[in-house]
C-alpha positions as CSV (number, residue, x, y, z in Angstrom):
1,X,-220.4,-18.9,-66.3
2,X,-216.7,-18.3,-66.5
3,X,-214.0,-20.9,-65.8
4,X,-211.8,-20.0,-62.9
5,X,-208.2,-20.9,-63.9
6,X,-206.8,-20.6,-60.4
7,X,-209.1,-23.3,-59.1
8,X,-208.5,-25.4,-62.1
9,X,-204.7,-25.3,-61.7
10,X,-205.0,-26.0,-58.0
11,X,-207.3,-29.0,-58.7
12,X,-204.9,-30.4,-61.2
13,X,-201.9,-30.0,-58.9
14,X,-203.6,-31.4,-55.9
15,X,-204.9,-34.3,-58.0
16,X,-201.5,-35.3,-59.2
17,X,-200.0,-35.2,-55.8
18,X,-203.0,-36.9,-54.2
19,X,-203.1,-39.8,-56.7
20,X,-199.4,-40.4,-56.3
21,X,-199.5,-40.4,-52.5
22,X,-202.7,-42.6,-52.4
23,X,-201.5,-45.2,-54.8
24,X,-197.7,-45.1,-54.6
25,X,-196.9,-43.7,-51.2
26,X,-193.8,-45.8,-50.5
27,X,-192.2,-44.8,-53.9
28,X,-192.8,-41.1,-53.4
29,X,-191.7,-41.1,-49.8
30,X,-188.5,-43.0,-50.7
31,X,-187.8,-40.4,-53.4
32,X,-188.1,-37.7,-50.7
33,X,-185.7,-39.6,-48.5
34,X,-188.2,-41.0,-46.0
35,X,-187.7,-44.6,-44.9
36,X,-190.5,-47.0,-45.9
37,X,-192.0,-47.2,-42.4
38,X,-195.7,-48.4,-42.3
39,X,-196.8,-45.4,-40.3
40,X,-195.2,-43.0,-42.8
41,X,-196.9,-44.9,-45.7
42,X,-200.2,-44.7,-43.8
43,X,-199.8,-40.9,-43.2
44,X,-198.8,-40.5,-46.9
45,X,-202.0,-42.2,-48.0
46,X,-204.1,-40.1,-45.6
47,X,-202.5,-36.9,-46.9
48,X,-203.1,-38.1,-50.5
49,X,-206.8,-38.6,-49.7
50,X,-207.0,-35.1,-48.2
51,X,-205.4,-33.7,-51.3
52,X,-207.9,-35.5,-53.5
53,X,-210.7,-34.1,-51.4
54,X,-209.4,-30.6,-51.8
55,X,-208.9,-31.2,-55.5
56,X,-212.6,-32.3,-55.7
57,X,-213.7,-29.1,-54.0
58,X,-211.8,-27.0,-56.4
59,X,-213.0,-29.0,-59.4
60,X,-216.6,-28.7,-58.4
61,X,-216.2,-24.9,-57.9
62,X,-214.3,-24.2,-61.1
63,X,-217.3,-22.4,-62.7
64,X,-218.6,-20.8,-59.5
65,X,-218.0,-17.2,-58.6
66,X,-215.4,-17.2,-55.8
67,X,-215.1,-13.4,-55.6
68,X,-218.0,-12.8,-53.3
69,X,-219.1,-13.9,-49.8
70,X,-220.2,-17.3,-51.0
71,X,-216.8,-18.1,-52.6
72,X,-214.6,-17.0,-49.7
73,X,-214.7,-20.4,-47.9
74,X,-213.2,-22.1,-51.0
75,X,-210.5,-19.4,-51.2
76,X,-209.8,-19.5,-47.5
77,X,-209.5,-23.3,-47.4
78,X,-207.0,-23.2,-50.3
79,X,-205.1,-20.3,-48.8
80,X,-204.7,-22.0,-45.4
81,X,-203.6,-25.3,-47.0
82,X,-201.0,-23.7,-49.4
83,X,-199.7,-21.2,-46.8
84,X,-199.0,-23.9,-44.1
85,X,-197.7,-26.3,-46.7
86,X,-195.4,-23.6,-48.1
87,X,-193.7,-22.9,-44.8
88,X,-193.5,-26.5,-43.8
89,X,-191.9,-27.5,-47.1
90,X,-189.6,-24.5,-47.1
91,X,-188.4,-25.5,-43.6
92,X,-187.7,-29.0,-44.7
93,X,-185.8,-27.7,-47.7
94,X,-183.7,-25.4,-45.5
95,X,-182.6,-28.3,-43.3
96,X,-182.5,-31.2,-45.8
97,X,-181.9,-29.5,-49.2
98,X,-183.0,-31.2,-52.4
99,X,-184.5,-30.0,-55.6
100,X,-187.9,-31.7,-55.0
101,X,-188.5,-29.7,-51.8
102,X,-187.4,-26.5,-53.5
103,X,-189.6,-27.1,-56.5
104,X,-192.6,-27.9,-54.3
105,X,-191.9,-24.8,-52.1
106,X,-191.9,-22.6,-55.2
107,X,-195.2,-24.0,-56.5
108,X,-196.8,-23.7,-53.1
109,X,-195.4,-20.1,-52.8
110,X,-197.0,-19.2,-56.2
111,X,-200.3,-20.7,-55.2
112,X,-200.1,-18.9,-51.8
113,X,-199.7,-15.6,-53.6
114,X,-202.5,-16.3,-56.0
115,X,-205.0,-17.4,-53.4
116,X,-204.0,-14.5,-51.1
117,X,-204.4,-11.9,-53.7
118,X,-207.7,-13.3,-54.8
119,X,-209.0,-13.5,-51.2
120,X,-207.9,-10.1,-50.0
121,X,-208.7,-8.2,-53.2
122,X,-211.0,-5.2,-52.6
123,X,-214.7,-5.9,-53.3
124,X,-214.7,-3.1,-56.0
125,X,-212.1,-5.0,-58.0
126,X,-214.1,-8.2,-58.2
127,X,-214.9,-9.3,-61.7
128,X,-218.4,-10.7,-62.4
129,X,-218.3,-14.5,-62.7
130,X,-214.7,-14.9,-61.3
């Protein structure tokens, strides 16, 4: 079986953000300019848990073939997440500014392109094992 670098990169990225939001939500939210409100911290931890779950999915699928019918749910799940996150983060950056939002938008944009290209590639161009 062949390692899927896209899923590996996504798993690592989601893990870093998920661990940070789960175990240090007030610090990360303060860095982004959010006041340390208990509800915001709670939402940050929930989002961190969701990111860790998505990272786990990608990690467990890193050697699976995601080019065929059976791999499409993993690709579609990732594409929906990064696409919505990209536009949401880009909107915040447009209104609030800040390098952190721009950097996250750029990373999410690259992941959106990668997952989109991978999902909507023609079946004839699928490579075995990837």
